[in-house]
N, C-alpha and C positions, 0 to 999 in steps of 0.2 A: 504494500500500500504506500502511495506517495504521500509524504507529510510535508506541509508547508508551515514554517515558523513565521508568524506575523509579528512585526515590531510594535504596532499600535492599532487602535480600533479603526482609524481612518483608512489605513492601508488594507485592513481586513475587509472593510466595506467595498473599497475600490476593486480589489481582487475578486471578491465574491460576485460583484456586479458584472465584471468582465467574464467570469466563468459562466454565469447564468446566461449572459448574452450569447456566448459562444455555443453553449449547449442548445439554446433556443434555435440558433441558426442551423446547427447540425441537424436538429430534430426536424426542422422545416425542410431541409434539403432531402433527408431520408424519406419524409412523407411525400414530397414531390416526386422523387425518383421512383418510389414504389407504388404510387397511386394507380398507375396503369395496370399493374399486375396484382393488386390487392383485392380482397373481397371474395365473393363467391361466384363462380361460373356455373350456371345451371346446365347440367350435362346429362343426356340420356345415353345409355349404352345398349347396343343390340347386336344380335348375331344373324347371319344369313349364310346361304350355301349355294354353290354352283351345282352342276349336274354330277350324278354318279352313274356310270354306264354299267349297271348291274341290275337286271330286272328281278333278281331274287332278294334284293335288299328292300325292306319296308321301312326301316328306321335305323338311324345311327345316333346313339345317345352318348353324350360327353358331359362329365360333371366338372364344372369350373369351381374350384375351391377358393380362389383368390384372384384379384386383378391388381396389377401394380403399374403405376405410372412412374417412369424413371426410377424404378426400384422401390417405390413407396406404395404400400397397400392402400387401396381406395377405401376410405372410411365409410361404413354403411353398406358395403356389398355383402350379400348373403349367398352362401353356397347354393349353386343352381345347377340343375341337370337339364340339358337341352337336347331335343331331338333335332339335330342339324338337318336331317333329310326332309323335315317337314316345312322348312322355310327356305324357299328359293324363288327365282325370278322376281327379285325385288322385295319379297315378303321378309319381314324382320321379326324376330323374337326379342322383345324388350327384356333385358336382364337387370335393369336397375336405373334409377334416377338419382343423381348425386349433386351436391354442392361442392365443387372443387376449386382449387386455387386457379385464378385466371392468369395463365402464363403460357410460355412455350415449353413443349415436351419433345423428347426424341425417341422414347421407347415405350411400348406397352407390353406387359407380360401376363400371360394367362397361366395360372397354376392349376393343373388337372389332378383329379383324384380318380385313380383307376380302381380303387378298392371298393368304395361305397358311394352310392348316389346321395342326393340331397335329403332323402328320407332315411338314410342309413342302411339301405338294402344293397347287397352285392349283386353284380359288379358295378363299379362306378362308370365304366365306359364299355360299350358293347355294340355290336351290330345285331339288329333284329331282322331275321329273314322271314320270308312270306309264310314259312311253316311255323311261325311264332316261337322260334328257337333263338335264345340269346347266345352270341359268340363273343366272349370277353376280349377286350382290347387292352394291351399294356405296352409299356416302353421302358427303356432304361432311363429316360428323362421324363419329368412331369411338368416341365414348363415349355411354353412356346413364346418366344420374344420376337416382336415385330419392331424393326427399326424404321421409324418414320418421323419426320419433323412435322409437328402440328401445334396449333395454338388454340387454347380454350379461352374464349372471350368473356370478360367480366361485363356483360351487357344484359339487357332485358331479354334478348333473343336466346333461344335454347340452342346449346351446342349438341349436335347429334352425331355420335361416333358409331360406326357399324364395323364389326369384325366379320370378314368373309372367310369362313372356314371351307376350304375347297376339298371336299371328300375324295375327289379323284387323286389328289396329291397327298392325302393323309393315310389312305388305306390301300393295301395290296389285295388284289382280288383272288378268289378261290380258283384253283386249277380245275380243269374239266372233271366233273364227277366228285370233286372234293368240296363239301359244304362247310367244313370247319377250319379252313385255312385263312380266315380273315385276320390280318395283322396290321399294326401301324407301321409306317415306313421307318427308315432309320432315323436316329436322333437328329442328324444334320438335315435330312430332308424334311423332317417334321417342322423345322423352323421356317421353311419356305411354303408351308401349306396354308398360312393365314395372312391376309392383308387387311390393313386398316384404312378406312375411308371416312371423310367428313361428309355426311349425308347432305348437309346444307349447301355444299359446294359441288357435289358430284353430278354426273350426267347419266342419262339412260339412252339406250338404242333398242328399239323394238320394231317389229314388222312381221311380214309374212314370208314364208318360204314355199315356193311352188315347185313341186317335183313331179314331172311326168316322164322322166327319162330312165329311172332306175328304181326298182322295187326295194324299199328299205324298211326293216322293222322299226328302226329308230334313226333319227337324224339329230345331230348335236351341232350347235353353232359355237365356234371358239373364236374369241377375239384376242388379238395380239397388238402390242405396240408395233407401229410400222417398222418393217425391216427385221423383226425378230422371229418370223416364221420361216421354217425350212423343212425339207423332206424328212430331216432327222426327227421332227416332232412326231411322226407316225411310228417311230421305233421306240421301244422302251429305253428310257434314259436313266442313268444313275443306278445305284445299288438295288433299288426297288423296281426298276423298269417302268418308270412313269411315262405314259404317252401324253403328248401335248403339254409337256412340263412347263413351257414358258408362256402358256396362255394366261392372260390376265384373269379371265373368268369364262364361263360357258353357260349354255342354256339348251335344254332339250326342246326340240321343235314339237309342240303339242297342238294338235288340231290345226296344223299349218301355220302356227305363230311361234315366235321366240321373243325373249326379252333379255338383254344384257345390261345389268344394273350396276350402279355405283362406280362409275368410271371417272378417273381424273381427266382433266383437259389434256388434249394431245392429239396425235395422228395415229389412227388405228387401221387394222385390216381384219376382215372377218372371213373365216373359212368354215365350210360345212362338211361334216363327216358322215359317212353312211355306215350303219351297223346292222348286222343280221344275226339271228339266233341260229347259226348254221348247224349246231349239234343238237338242237331241240332240247336243250337242258336248262333253259332260262338264262344262259350267259350270252351276252351280246359280244360279237366278234367284229372288230373293225374291218370294213371292206375296202375303204379308200376315201378319197376326197372328191366332192362334186366340183365341176367347173361351173361357176355361178356368176351372175351379173345382176345389176340393179339399174333401172331406168334413170338416166341422167346422173348417175353416181358411180364413182369408182370405189368398190367395196374393199379395195386394197390400199386405199389412201383416203380414209374418212377423217375429216377434221371434226373433233369433238370439243365443244366449248363448255365451260363450267355452268352448272345449273340449267342445262339444256335437256330437252327430250326430243330425240330425232326418230323419225320413222324411215326405215329402210326396207323396202319390199324387194325380195330377192327371188330370182328364178334360176333353176338349174338349167343351164344352157347346153350341157353336153353330158354324156354318160360319165358315171363315176370312174375315176382312175383307181383301179384296184392295185393293192400292194403286189 
């Protein structure tokens, strides 16, 4: 502790006044510099999912035990079990509303519980197949960390964060005839299976897909940042053999329509893949890619602006190119 010996009462008053004045100035400066990031930023947190190309899957349940922003747990979050497969094509499962510090962040971490779900029932993570059988999922790591710079604004407007869990990139599929081989991808690949978006700034692309040239049991639309798609995407990549590994998100074409949701602004390309159940075992097998086009638009160079909703109607213009 710093001790100051004062020689008389007048000196004491002068020094005390100077110290108080200095402290007041420092306090004002701190208040001014922190005012932009102080207070509560009203924030909603939700989850969504892209397509999973396995007709035998009726649900994929994941239990989130904790959520951390820059390593700090979100106060008020309650352990939640989510059926990721039930929320796709822009649909979101809300997992909490919070008052957080309004400032910039660089990471969000999801802590998973593989052992028990939010009701205390085992397992905490599993695939539910159409025969109503649970197939437990586990991994050597229980966290998924997404590195992304984002800012929560301390304003009256609601901050809306959406975590897109891409099941295609999270789960390896059963081999033909094997209904119990559902597993999570490697620890390193798991970190790339989730992306975070600011729903208030994101864009959506939707439209129709008309196919009269090749019979397909299922068609899936994959969207890529321009220049990141290649023929290698049709092959299994990485230790888990993930197809379309670099796609931002995807959508199953249902009743001739598709929707690609929660896109950051940028230039994109859309590719449509054909799948058939060739072995009649409920497992979809990739057949190849359609040659497609859209009237007055280049689907290989689509400019997407923030907060926009674009309609892109696509027609298969040539037979599918089979692997």
